[in-house]
LOSE-905047 format. One line per 10 residues: number of its first residue (from 1); for each residue x, y, z of C-alpha. Coordinates in steps of 0.2 Angstrom, whole numbers, plus 5000, padded with zeros to 4 digits. Each point is the difference from the previous one (the first is absolute). Example, Ala and Ser with C-alpha at 12.3 -4.5 7.8 and 13.67 -1.06 7.14 Angstrom:
2
1> 5062 4978 5039 | 5006 5017 4997;
! end
This chain:
994
1> 4974 5266 4918 | 4997 4993 5018 | 5013 4992 5010 | 5000 4988 5015 | 5011 4995 5014 | 5001 4983 5007 | 5010 4996 5015 | 5009 4983 5000 | 4987 4992 4988 | 5000 4996 4982;
11> 4984 5007 4993 | 4998 4989 4985 | 4983 5006 4995 | 5007 5018 4998 | 5016 4993 4992 | 4990 4992 4986 | 4987 5014 4999 | 4982 4996 4997 | 5001 4983 4990 | 4983 5004 4993;
21> 5006 5016 4991 | 5018 4996 4996 | 5005 4991 4985 | 5010 4985 5002 | 5016 5007 4992 | 5000 5014 5012 | 5000 4989 5016 | 5019 4996 4999 | 5004 5019 4998 | 4989 5004 5015;
31> 5009 4987 5011 | 5017 5006 4994 | 4996 5018 5005 | 4994 4995 5017 | 5015 4989 5004 | 5013 5012 4995 | 4992 5016 5006 | 5006 4998 5017 | 5011 5010 5012 | 5000 5017 4992;
41> 5000 5010 5016 | 5000 5017 4991 | 4983 4997 4993 | 4992 4996 5016 | 4992 5014 5011 | 5000 5001 5019 | 4985 4989 5001 | 5008 4986 4990 | 4989 5002 4985 | 5006 5004 4983;
51> 4994 5017 4993 | 4996 5002 4981 | 5009 5016 5000 | 5017 4991 5002 | 4998 4992 4983 | 5003 5007 4983 | 4986 4991 4990 | 5004 5010 4985 | 5017 4993 4998 | 5000 4983 5007;
61> 4988 4985 5000 | 4990 5000 5016 | 5001 4981 5002 | 5017 4996 4994 | 5016 5006 5010 | 5016 5004 4991 | 5013 4986 5000 | 5018 5004 5002 | 5014 4988 5003 | 5010 5007 5014;
71> 5003 5017 4991 | 4990 5015 4998 | 4997 5009 4984 | 5002 5019 5001 | 4985 5002 4988 | 4988 4991 5012 | 4995 5009 5016 | 5005 4991 5016 | 4982 4998 5006 | 4996 4989 4985;
81> 5013 4987 5003 | 4995 4982 5006 | 5011 4999 5016 | 5007 4983 5005 | 4994 4998 5018 | 5006 4987 5012 | 4986 4988 5005 | 5000 5005 5018 | 4997 5018 4995 | 4986 4996 4988;
91> 4990 4991 5013 | 4997 5016 5011 | 4988 5009 4989 | 4995 4995 4983 | 4991 5012 4988 | 4990 4993 4986 | 4992 5011 4986 | 4982 4997 4996 | 4997 4998 4982 | 4989 5013 4992;
101> 4983 4995 4995 | 5001 5010 4984 | 5007 4987 4988 | 4999 5012 4986 | 5015 5010 5006 | 5016 4995 4990 | 5015 4996 5009 | 5013 5013 4998 | 5017 4994 4993 | 5014 5001 5012;
111> 5015 5011 4996 | 5016 4991 4994 | 5017 5006 4996 | 5001 4997 4981 | 5019 4999 5002 | 4999 4984 5010 | 4995 4982 4995 | 4983 4994 5005 | 5008 4986 5009 | 5006 5012 5013;
121> 4982 5003 5005 | 4997 4982 5000 | 4989 4998 4985 | 5003 4990 4984 | 5012 4987 5007 | 4995 4982 4999 | 5004 4997 5018 | 4988 5013 5005 | 4986 4993 4989 | 5002 4983 5007;
131> 5000 5006 5018 | 4984 5010 4997 | 4991 4986 4992 | 5005 4988 5015 | 4996 5013 5012 | 4982 5003 4993 | 4997 4982 4999 | 5004 4997 5019 | 4990 5016 5005 | 4985 4994 4990;
141> 5000 4983 5008 | 5001 5007 5018 | 4986 5012 4995 | 4989 4985 4996 | 5004 4992 5016 | 4996 5016 5010 | 4984 5003 4990 | 4994 4982 5004 | 5003 5002 5018 | 4991 5017 5000;
151> 4985 4992 4992 | 5000 4986 5012 | 4996 5012 5014 | 4985 5009 4993 | 4985 4993 5008 | 4988 5008 5012 | 5009 5016 5003 | 5011 4992 5014 | 5006 5015 5010 | 5018 4995 5001;
161> 5004 4997 4982 | 5016 5009 4995 | 4995 5014 4987 | 5018 5000 4994 | 5007 4986 4990 | 5015 4990 5008 | 5018 5004 4995 | 5011 4990 4989 | 5011 4996 5015 | 4996 4982 5006;
171> 5003 5005 5018 | 4988 5015 4999 | 4985 4992 4992 | 4985 4995 5010 | 5002 4985 5011 | 4983 4993 4995 | 4986 5001 4987 | 4982 4996 4998 | 4994 4987 4988 | 4982 5003 4996;
181> 4989 4985 4995 | 4999 4999 4981 | 4986 5009 4992 | 4995 4984 4991 | 4995 4993 5018 | 4995 5015 5010 | 4989 5009 4987 | 4988 4985 4998 | 5001 4997 5019 | 4993 5018 5003;
191> 4987 4998 4986 | 4993 4984 5008 | 4999 5008 5017 | 4990 5014 4993 | 4989 4988 4990 | 4998 4990 5016 | 4994 5016 5009 | 4987 5002 4986 | 4995 4982 5001 | 4998 5001 5019;
201> 4988 5015 4998 | 4989 4990 4987 | 5001 4985 5012 | 4994 5009 5015 | 4987 5009 4990 | 4993 4983 4995 | 5001 4992 5017 | 4992 5015 5009 | 4986 5001 4987 | 4996 4982 5000;
211> 4997 4993 5017 | 4994 4983 5004 | 4983 5001 5008 | 4999 4983 5007 | 5018 5001 5008 | 5001 5019 5004 | 5011 4997 5015 | 5013 4990 4991 | 5000 5012 4985 | 5002 5015 5012;
221> 5014 4992 5009 | 5009 4995 4984 | 4999 5018 4993 | 5007 5008 5016 | 5014 4987 5000 | 5004 5003 4981 | 5000 5019 5002 | 5013 4999 5014 | 5010 4988 4990 | 5000 5013 4986;
231> 5006 5014 5012 | 5013 4989 5006 | 5006 4996 4983 | 5001 5018 4995 | 5011 5004 5016 | 5011 4986 4995 | 5001 5002 4981 | 5003 5019 4997 | 5016 5001 5011 | 5007 4988 4986;
241> 4997 5012 4986 | 5019 5006 4999 | 5010 4984 5002 | 5019 5002 4998 | 5016 4990 5003 | 5017 5007 5005 | 5017 4996 4995 | 5016 5004 5010 | 5018 5003 4994 | 5012 4994 5013;
251> 5015 5004 4989 | 4995 5018 5000 | 4998 5000 5019 | 5018 4994 5002 | 5007 5012 4987 | 4992 5015 5009 | 5003 4995 5018 | 5014 4988 5000 | 5015 5008 4991 | 5016 4991 4999;
261> 5013 5005 5013 | 4987 5009 5010 | 4989 4995 5015 | 4983 4994 4995 | 4987 5014 5001 | 4985 4988 5001 | 4988 5005 5014 | 5000 4991 5017 | 4985 4988 5003 | 4994 4994 5017;
271> 4991 4983 4999 | 4987 4995 5012 | 4995 4981 5004 | 4986 4998 5012 | 4996 4984 5010 | 4989 4996 5015 | 4999 4982 5005 | 5015 4988 4996 | 4988 4985 5003 | 4989 5006 4985;
281> 5014 5008 4990 | 5014 4988 5000 | 5017 5008 5005 | 5008 4991 4985 | 4989 5009 4988 | 5004 5017 5008 | 5018 4996 5000 | 5000 4996 4981 | 4991 5017 4997 | 5014 5009 5010;
291> 5014 4991 4991 | 4992 5004 4983 | 5000 5019 5006 | 5018 4999 5006 | 5006 4993 4983 | 4990 5012 4989 | 5009 5007 4985 | 5002 5018 5007 | 5015 5009 5009 | 5001 4993 5017;
301> 5003 5016 5009 | 4983 5006 4993 | 4989 4986 5007 | 4994 4998 5017 | 4988 4986 5006 | 4988 5002 5014 | 4991 4985 5007 | 4985 5004 5011 | 4996 4987 5013 | 4983 5005 5006;
311> 4999 4984 5011 | 5016 5004 5009 | 5005 4981 4998 | 5017 4994 5005 | 4998 4987 4987 | 5000 5014 4986 | 5015 5009 5009 | 5010 4984 5000 | 4996 4995 4982 | 5005 5017 4994;
321> 5017 4999 5009 | 5003 4983 4991 | 4994 5008 4984 | 5013 5014 5002 | 5014 4987 5002 | 4995 4990 4985 | 4998 5016 4990 | 5019 5003 5001 | 5002 4984 4989 | 4985 5001 4990;
331> 5001 5018 4994 | 5017 4999 4991 | 4995 4984 4992 | 4985 5008 4992 | 5009 5015 4994 | 5015 4990 4994 | 4990 4989 4988 | 4985 5011 4998 | 4987 4986 5005 | 4982 5003 4999;
341> 4989 4999 5011 | 5011 5005 5015 | 4989 4992 5013 | 5009 4983 5003 | 4984 4990 5004 | 4993 5003 4982 | 5017 5001 4992 | 5005 4982 5005 | 4982 4994 4997 | 5001 5005 4981;
351> 4997 4985 4989 | 5013 5005 4988 | 5017 4994 4995 | 5012 5012 5008 | 5014 4994 4990 | 4993 5004 4984 | 5008 5017 4998 | 5012 4998 5014 | 5015 4990 4995 | 5012 5007 5012;
361> 5006 4987 5013 | 5002 5013 5013 | 4981 5005 4999 | 4995 4981 5001 | 5011 4998 5016 | 4994 5016 5008 | 4982 4997 4996 | 5001 4983 5009 | 5009 5008 5015 | 4987 5013 5001;
371> 4986 4987 4998 | 5007 4991 5015 | 5002 5016 5010 | 4982 5004 4997 | 4994 4983 5005 | 5009 5003 5016 | 4993 5017 5002 | 4982 4992 4998 | 5004 4987 5013 | 5005 5014 5012;
381> 4984 5010 4996 | 4989 4985 5002 | 5008 4996 5016 | 4995 5017 5007 | 4983 4998 4994 | 4999 4983 5009 | 5007 5007 5016 | 4987 5014 4999 | 4985 4988 5000 | 5001 4999 5019;
391> 5002 5016 5009 | 5008 4999 5018 | 4990 5005 5014 | 5012 5014 5005 | 5001 5006 4982 | 5014 5001 4988 | 5017 5006 5005 | 5014 5007 4989 | 5018 4993 4999 | 5006 5012 5014;
401> 4987 4993 5012 | 4988 5016 5000 | 4982 4997 4996 | 4994 5003 4983 | 4991 5017 5000 | 4986 4993 4989 | 4994 4986 5010 | 4983 5009 5003 | 4995 5004 4982 | 4987 5013 5005;
411> 5012 5009 5013 | 5018 5002 4995 | 5012 5015 4996 | 5006 5004 4983 | 5015 4991 4993 | 5012 5004 4986 | 5015 4989 4995 | 5012 5004 4986 | 5007 4983 4993 | 5009 5006 4985;
421> 5007 5017 4994 | 5010 5004 5015 | 5016 4996 5010 | 5008 4996 4983 | 4991 4983 4998 | 5003 4995 4982 | 4998 4984 4990 | 5012 4986 4998 | 5009 5009 4985 | 5002 5016 5011;
431> 4986 5010 4991 | 4988 5011 5008 | 4982 4994 5003 | 4983 5009 5000 | 4994 5006 5017 | 4988 4987 5009 | 4990 5007 5015 | 4988 4991 5011 | 4985 5010 5007 | 4987 4996 5012;
441> 4989 5015 5006 | 4995 5003 5017 | 4983 4993 5005 | 4990 5004 5016 | 4982 4996 5006 | 4987 5013 4996 | 5008 5006 4984 | 4994 4997 4983 | 5014 4994 4990 | 4991 5000 4983;
451> 5007 4983 4994 | 5011 5000 4984 | 4997 5018 4996 | 5007 5005 5017 | 5015 4989 4998 | 5004 5007 4983 | 4999 5018 5007 | 5012 4995 5014 | 5012 4994 4986 | 4998 5016 4991;
461> 5006 5010 5015 | 5014 4988 5005 | 5007 5000 4982 | 4999 5019 5000 | 5011 5001 5015 | 5013 4987 4995 | 5001 5001 4981 | 4987 5011 4994 | 4999 4994 4982 | 4989 5011 4988;
471> 4992 4984 4994 | 4992 4985 5009 | 4995 4982 4995 | 4988 4990 5010 | 4998 4981 4997 | 4991 4987 5010 | 5011 4987 5009 | 4995 4987 4987 | 5004 5011 4985 | 5018 4998 4995;
481> 5009 5010 4986 | 4999 4988 4985 | 5009 5013 4988 | 5016 5007 5007 | 4998 5016 4990 | 4983 5004 5006 | 5006 5015 5010 | 5008 5007 4984 | 4983 4997 4991 | 4992 5011 5012;
491> 5014 5013 5000 | 4997 5002 4981 | 4984 5009 5005 | 5004 5008 5016 | 5016 5007 4995 | 4995 5006 4983 | 5004 5019 5001 | 4984 5005 4992 | 4986 4987 5001 | 5006 4994 5017;
501> 4996 5015 5010 | 4981 4997 5002 | 5001 4981 5003 | 4996 4995 5017 | 5002 4981 4998 | 5005 4986 4988 | 4989 4985 5002 | 5005 4983 4994 | 4988 4986 4996 | 4999 4985 5012;
511> 5006 4984 4994 | 4999 4984 5010 | 5009 4983 5002 | 4992 4984 5006 | 4984 5001 4991 | 4993 4985 4991 | 4999 5002 4981 | 4981 5001 4999 | 5000 5014 5013 | 4983 4994 5006;
521> 4996 5015 5011 | 5008 5013 4989 | 5014 5004 5012 | 5011 5008 4987 | 4986 5013 4997 | 5007 5002 4982 | 4985 5010 4994 | 5002 5014 5013 | 5019 5001 4998 | 5002 4999 4981;
531> 4984 5009 4995 | 4993 5011 5013 | 5016 5007 5006 | 5006 5004 4982 | 4984 5010 4998 | 5003 5010 5015 | 5018 5003 4995 | 4994 5010 4986 | 4989 5012 5011 | 5009 5004 5016;
541> 5009 4984 5005 | 4996 4983 5008 | 4993 4999 5017 | 5012 4994 5014 | 4998 4981 5004 | 5010 4999 5016 | 5016 4992 4994 | 5013 5002 4987 | 4999 5019 4999 | 5014 5013 5000;
551> 4994 5017 5008 | 5007 5017 4999 | 5002 5005 5019 | 4994 5018 4997 | 4984 4993 4994 | 4997 4989 5015 | 5003 5016 5011 | 4984 5007 4993 | 5007 5013 4989 | 4991 5006 4984;
561> 5007 4995 4983 | 5011 5014 4991 | 4989 5011 4989 | 5013 5008 4989 | 5016 4993 4994 | 5009 5016 5006 | 4996 5007 5018 | 4993 5017 5002 | 5013 5014 5001 | 4994 5005 5018;
571> 4997 4985 5012 | 5004 4997 5018 | 5016 4991 5003 | 4994 4991 5015 | 4991 4985 4991 | 5002 4990 4984 | 4993 5008 4985 | 4985 4989 4999 | 4995 5001 5019 | 4982 5001 5003;
581> 5002 5015 5012 | 5009 5009 4986 | 4987 4996 4987 | 4986 5006 5011 | 5009 5016 5004 | 5003 5003 4982 | 4982 4997 4996 | 4996 5013 5013 | 5012 5012 4993 | 4992 4999 4983;
591> 4983 5003 5008 | 5007 5016 5009 | 4998 4992 5017 | 5018 5001 5005 | 5008 5011 5013 | 5010 5015 4996 | 5017 4998 4993 | 5010 5005 5016 | 4991 4987 5010 | 5003 4987 4987;
601> 5018 5003 5000 | 5001 5000 5019 | 4991 4983 5001 | 5011 4993 4987 | 5015 5005 5010 | 4993 4992 5015 | 4997 4984 4991 | 5018 4999 4994 | 5006 5004 5017 | 4988 4987 5008;
611> 5006 4987 4987 | 5018 5004 5004 | 4996 4997 5018 | 4992 4983 4996 | 5016 4994 4990 | 5011 5006 5014 | 4989 4991 5013 | 5009 4984 4994 | 5015 5007 5009 | 4990 5005 5016;
621> 4994 5018 4996 | 4985 5004 5010 | 4985 4998 4989 | 4989 5011 5010 | 5007 5014 4991 | 4991 4994 4984 | 4985 5011 4997 | 4983 4997 4991 | 5005 4991 4985 | 5009 4986 5010;
631> 4983 4998 5009 | 4991 4997 4984 | 5014 4987 4995 | 4998 4991 5016 | 4981 5000 4998 | 5002 4992 4983 | 5015 4988 5003 | 5002 4998 5018 | 5012 5007 5013 | 5017 4994 4993;
641> 5011 5014 4994 | 5011 4988 4991 | 4986 4992 4990 | 4993 5017 4996 | 5017 5006 4993 | 5000 4984 4990 | 4983 5004 4992 | 5008 5016 4993 | 5013 4990 4990 | 4992 4997 4983;
651> 5015 4990 4994 | 5002 4990 5016 | 5015 4999 5011 | 5004 5000 5019 | 5002 5017 5008 | 5018 5005 5002 | 5008 4999 5017 | 4989 4986 5006 | 5008 4985 5010 | 4994 4982 4998;
661> 4996 4999 5018 | 4989 5016 4999 | 4991 4994 4985 | 4996 4983 5007 | 4994 5009 5016 | 4989 5011 4989 | 4994 4985 4990 | 4994 4991 5016 | 4991 5016 5004 | 4990 5000 4983;
671> 4994 4982 5002 | 4992 5003 5017 | 4982 4996 5002 | 4995 5018 5004 | 5010 5009 4987 | 4986 5001 4987 | 4987 5008 5013 | 4993 5017 4994 | 5010 4999 4984 | 4995 4998 4981;
681> 5008 4982 5000 | 4987 4988 4992 | 4989 5015 4995 | 5010 5010 4988 | 5017 4993 5002 | 5007 4982 4996 | 4989 4985 4999 | 4982 5006 5003 | 4990 4992 5014 | 4981 4995 5000;
691> 5000 4984 4990 | 5008 4983 5000 | 5004 5003 4982 | 5011 5015 5004 | 5008 4999 4983 | 4984 5006 4990 | 4999 5015 5012 | 5018 5005 4999 | 5001 5000 4981 | 4983 5009 4999;
701> 5006 5014 5012 | 5016 5002 4989 | 4990 5001 4984 | 4989 5013 5009 | 5015 5011 5003 | 5003 5000 4981 | 5013 4987 4998 | 5000 4986 4987 | 5006 4983 5001 | 5009 4988 4987;
711> 4997 4982 4996 | 5016 4991 4996 | 4999 4982 4993 | 5018 4994 4996 | 5003 4985 4989 | 5006 4990 5015 | 4988 5002 5014 | 5007 5012 5013 | 4993 4991 5015 | 4992 4983 5004;
721> 4991 4995 5015 | 4989 4987 5008 | 4981 4998 4999 | 4987 4990 5010 | 4995 4987 4988 | 4987 4990 5010 | 4982 5006 4999 | 4997 5005 5018 | 5016 5010 5001 | 4997 5009 4983;
731> 4982 5004 5006 | 5006 5008 5016 | 5013 5010 4990 | 4987 5007 4989 | 4989 5003 5016 | 5014 5011 5007 | 5001 5010 4984 | 4981 5002 4999 | 4999 5005 5018 | 5013 5014 4997;
741> 4990 5007 4986 | 4984 5000 5010 | 5009 5010 5014 | 5006 5013 4987 | 4983 5001 4992 | 4992 5005 5017 | 5015 5012 5005 | 5003 5018 4996 | 5013 4994 4987 | 4987 4992 4989;
751> 5005 5005 4982 | 4981 5003 4996 | 5001 5017 5010 | 5018 5003 5005 | 5014 5009 4991 | 4990 5011 4988 | 5009 5015 4994 | 5017 4992 5001 | 5011 4991 4987 | 4990 4984 4999;
761> 4994 4997 4982 | 4982 4994 4997 | 5004 4983 4993 | 5012 4997 5014 | 4986 5004 5012 | 4989 4987 4991 | 5013 4987 5003 | 5001 5004 5019 | 4981 5001 5001 | 5000 4982 4992;
771> 5013 4994 5012 | 4989 5004 5016 | 4982 4997 4993 | 5003 4983 4993 | 4995 4990 5016 | 4983 5008 4998 | 4998 4989 4984 | 4999 4985 5011 | 4982 5003 5004 | 4993 5001 4982;
781> 5012 4986 4996 | 4993 4988 5013 | 4982 5005 4995 | 5004 4997 4981 | 5008 4983 5004 | 4985 4995 5009 | 4987 5005 4987 | 5004 4985 4988 | 4996 4987 5014 | 4984 5010 5004;
791> 4995 5000 4982 | 5003 4982 4997 | 4990 4995 5016 | 4985 5012 4997 | 4999 4999 4981 | 5001 5019 4998 | 5014 5010 4991 | 5007 5018 5001 | 4997 5003 4982 | 4983 5000 4991;
801> 4998 4990 4983 | 5015 5007 4990 | 4996 5008 4983 | 5012 5002 4985 | 5005 5018 5006 | 5004 4993 5018 | 5010 4986 4992 | 5011 5012 4990 | 5003 5011 5015 | 5005 4985 5011;
811> 5011 4993 4987 | 5008 5017 4997 | 5004 5002 5019 | 5008 4983 5001 | 5010 5003 4984 | 5006 5017 5007 | 5005 4993 5017 | 5010 4986 4991 | 5008 5012 4988 | 5005 5012 5014;
821> 5008 4986 5010 | 5009 4993 4984 | 5008 5016 4996 | 5005 5004 5018 | 5009 4983 5000 | 5009 5004 4984 | 5007 5017 5006 | 5003 4994 5018 | 5009 4984 4995 | 4988 4990 5011;
831> 4995 4982 4995 | 4982 4994 4999 | 5004 4988 5014 | 5005 5014 5012 | 4985 5010 4995 | 4988 4986 5003 | 5007 4996 5017 | 4998 5019 5005 | 4982 4999 4994 | 4997 4985 5011;
841> 5008 5007 5015 | 4991 5016 4998 | 4984 4990 5004 | 5007 4989 5013 | 5008 5015 5010 | 4984 5011 4997 | 4988 4988 5008 | 5011 4995 5014 | 5014 5012 5006 | 4993 5016 4993;
851> 4983 4997 5008 | 5007 4996 5017 | 5012 5015 4999 | 4986 5011 4996 | 4990 4995 5016 | 5016 4999 5010 | 5005 5018 4995 | 4983 5007 5004 | 5000 4992 5017 | 5018 5006 5003;
861> 4997 5018 4994 | 4982 5003 5006 | 4999 4990 5015 | 5018 4998 5005 | 4999 4981 5000 | 5015 4989 4995 | 4996 4983 4992 | 5012 4987 4996 | 4998 4984 4990 | 5010 4986 5006;
871> 5009 4988 4988 | 5002 4982 5005 | 5012 4988 4991 | 4992 4983 4995 | 5016 4992 4994 | 5011 4998 4984 | 5013 4990 4993 | 5018 5001 4994 | 5006 5004 4983 | 5001 5014 4987;
881> 4986 5013 5003 | 4994 4990 5015 | 4993 5016 5008 | 4988 5001 4985 | 4991 4985 5007 | 4999 5005 5018 | 4982 5002 5005 | 4996 5013 5013 | 4983 5003 5006 | 4994 5018 5001;
891> 4984 5010 5001 | 5005 5007 4983 | 4995 4984 4992 | 4982 5000 5004 | 4993 5012 4988 | 5008 4993 4984 | 4997 4982 5005 | 4981 5005 5003 | 4999 5008 4982 | 5009 4985 4993;
901> 4988 4987 5008 | 4983 5010 4996 | 5005 5002 4981 | 5005 4982 4998 | 4983 4995 5008 | 4991 5013 4989 | 5008 4992 4984 | 4994 4983 5006 | 4982 5006 5004 | 4999 5010 4984;
911> 5005 4985 4989 | 4988 4989 5009 | 4986 5012 4998 | 5004 5002 4981 | 5000 4981 4999 | 4983 4999 5008 | 4992 5014 4990 | 5005 4994 4983 | 5008 5008 4985 | 4992 5018 5002;
921> 5009 5003 5016 | 5018 4997 4994 | 5001 5017 4990 | 4997 5012 5016 | 5012 4988 5010 | 5015 5003 4989 | 5001 5019 5006 | 4999 4995 5018 | 5012 4985 4998 | 5013 5012 4992;
931> 4998 5012 5015 | 5003 4987 5013 | 5014 4991 4991 | 5009 5017 4999 | 5000 5001 5019 | 5006 4982 5002 | 5014 5002 4987 | 5006 5016 5009 | 5000 4991 5017 | 5009 4984 4993;
941> 5017 5005 5008 | 4991 5002 5017 | 4993 4983 4998 | 5016 4992 4995 | 5009 5008 5015 | 4986 4994 5011 | 5002 4982 4994 | 5018 5000 5004 | 5013 4989 4990 | 4992 4986 4991;
951> 5014 4988 4994 | 4989 4989 4990 | 4984 5008 4995 | 5000 5018 4994 | 4988 5012 5009 | 4991 5004 4984 | 4996 4982 4997 | 4992 4998 5017 | 4990 5016 4998 | 4993 4995 4983;
961> 4997 4982 5006 | 4989 5006 5014 | 4991 5012 4988 | 4997 4988 4986 | 4995 4986 5012 | 4987 5011 5008 | 4993 5005 4983 | 4999 4982 4993 | 4992 4994 5017 | 4986 5013 4997;
971> 4999 4995 4982 | 4999 4982 5005 | 4986 5004 5012 | 4991 5009 4987 | 5001 4986 4987 | 4996 4987 5013 | 5005 4985 4989 | 4993 4987 5012 | 4982 5006 4997 | 4991 4990 4986;
981> 4992 5013 4989 | 4996 4988 4985 | 4987 4986 4998 | 4982 4998 5003 | 4992 5013 5012 | 4986 4994 5010 | 4986 5012 5004 | 4983 4998 5008 | 4987 4999 4987 | 4985 5005 5011;
991> 4990 4984 4996 | 4992 4990 5014 | 5005 4982 4996 | 4989 4993 5014;
! end
């Protein structure tokens, strides 16, 4: 019989035996034997494993221990008694027997003393039978729950699935689980995708073998465009092959890490808020984001909020000072009444009856007082904004009369101010508040500061010096925490002892406030966040979208993901167990390229000694004593011994013996403008430079290091933000994203050729390739949208006369496209309205922003020419969604406007030509008309935004009025009713009457 030891874990799979081979009535016996066979130290050898020789299988049943009630029978050997072990003793090492696969072996009867009653052994009594039946019932119910959870995690061979089933202890079960899409939805979905591939093959076989000889140029252009569309569809479709949804268990997180009577063991989190220009990013919005962070449902001593002011604006500094004062009142109010959301602007703006579930008179009174306090806070913030509109000639001065250091935005020193979390500052109830830190990095002329990515890296270093939490959350200044338990949701993945070790970040979907219910320009981007991201979560994880993401600090430092659950027996003690350098050295050792053992031990001792000097450097020890390994650290992380020491602390924490003054001085040093020179910052460490969309590059590098990410969609949205809702601002936002993708496409980090031989999965690579090549689609899309107008104006078409075979292929293709979209909407939970808006804006953005981004990126990368497109406001009005109707002229409007006009003209000319030529010309016209109307319908939101707000006459009526008026005018001209075509027709007879 085989035996197995499990430390601190209940192995249910082995307790129950192989369910497929064990009969149901033996399950309870197997459970009983495993639960009671604990603590017999005399049967465990030195290695901790039970040896078969310790058992007398001839005289005792191998699976059932002997039961004695506090007294030993002389006829029974001591090693066959079931000892009663205190719970704390049984948790150290548990030894479980493995059931024998040979079920034919009969169980040996246990020896009993015939002089004693069976009740002494526990058998035969009514109480014993009732207890056993009740116990069996409970264990079977728990087994079904565990089996269901285990089946839910079986999908595409996810590398961090736990091979062992969870324990029955609620506090030790997994903190999350995967819920795969039901097979009734995903199986037809995959089948249709494969059928669509086959249909595409038949479609292109027909298109290529049947050219249009009298319109060869149009036919060739259309075929090239369609081939590119098919490739783009493949890159977008197959990463959605394994969609999953995840579920978290916040109660289990609390049971495991927040035990009653003990300090919370939840991990520390540093939260980053980035802002640049307070004139474009209102300070009141930033203040609400900060307040929602300070009031989050998480231990206050484990939260630190860092606000990056990359514009060095005194307005932001003063607004943050006011925010810290108001937080002393707002935070205890939120936690006392558990209000949601905890951003006051959106809490007080809720159109709900706040008295519905709150009948306490105290709450009503305090809510009114807090509303009045917030209104006064808003007045103070708005007063600061009004005062900042006019900058004094001598610049801003602080309250003590000294000039504001950031008067010159491009040339100022680094600034750090700790507002909360020091000097005993507490809320009005005397409770501790989270740390709040203002950071503005140094800027000098002649240095490349790398925009947002550089600001985020500065926050990484500052936070490592001051608080050094093992996890980081970054949000934009306009993205407040809508769900106060958002951090706990992320910790259910990060702090899971088994599955969390390989997770680099947890990405939350972006949700928005202030968007009109029609979502004219697809600002919510629901298709991407609810379909594409769920598909990526089933492969290697979602891509990083720039905000609402919780990172593992060690992953940001460029370390490789852990390969094994248990570290190798012999590893260097100088670095974390998943450090890149250690991994590389281990690979060399496997290949036989390492140095001899003596030299290796000598180098290891040098590394340990060097790191001791680094940690002692905080106290003033001369760092020049550090040898070679320290130089490597400085080359990677920069010349800061305090920061290097912090990178070695996987669980976070500030080095011991460091004073606050010394840490602040070091924090100022690490945000100096020259700190990153000749280091790996922006290349292998932190946010990656080289693109305005630094988020894609940063997530891509982490996945290349073997990490995986997780997509978390709480029932209550974790974060909510603001989005540009007018047409011009939306197009410029898309332009920026597309320009970043073009920059990555033309860089060395392009996923087409970068990162092979690492931990990046193929389907994940497909997704990254699609995220950088999609701007290229703009060229075939513009050409394809121009073809309908050309066909209508010339009378030609891209397809020859359609046969029955061709009709079947075309119909099958349209049906497969529709079926794929319908099933995607079903398992993604997306409505048809959101899907259609996404399709419309794919065309609008493709023929405008993506096209300009492609040429702008080529000029920037290849020729070094920077081009900017100015946006000019033409006015708006007041009222709800007033920004939606603001018209701003920009160059991005030229291309879609041109396509819209030529297609409308093409429709008019085509209909007029059919009227002129008679009945036979209407048949070929329908195909061209359908093609042109397809373009016009997709560009309709663009036309509506171009027309602005029409209070009386809807835009669609104006468009159709112009179109129909043109058609009827041409028809009237063709009929010509004023020409008399009846009566006597006089002709020359040819006779000479004279």
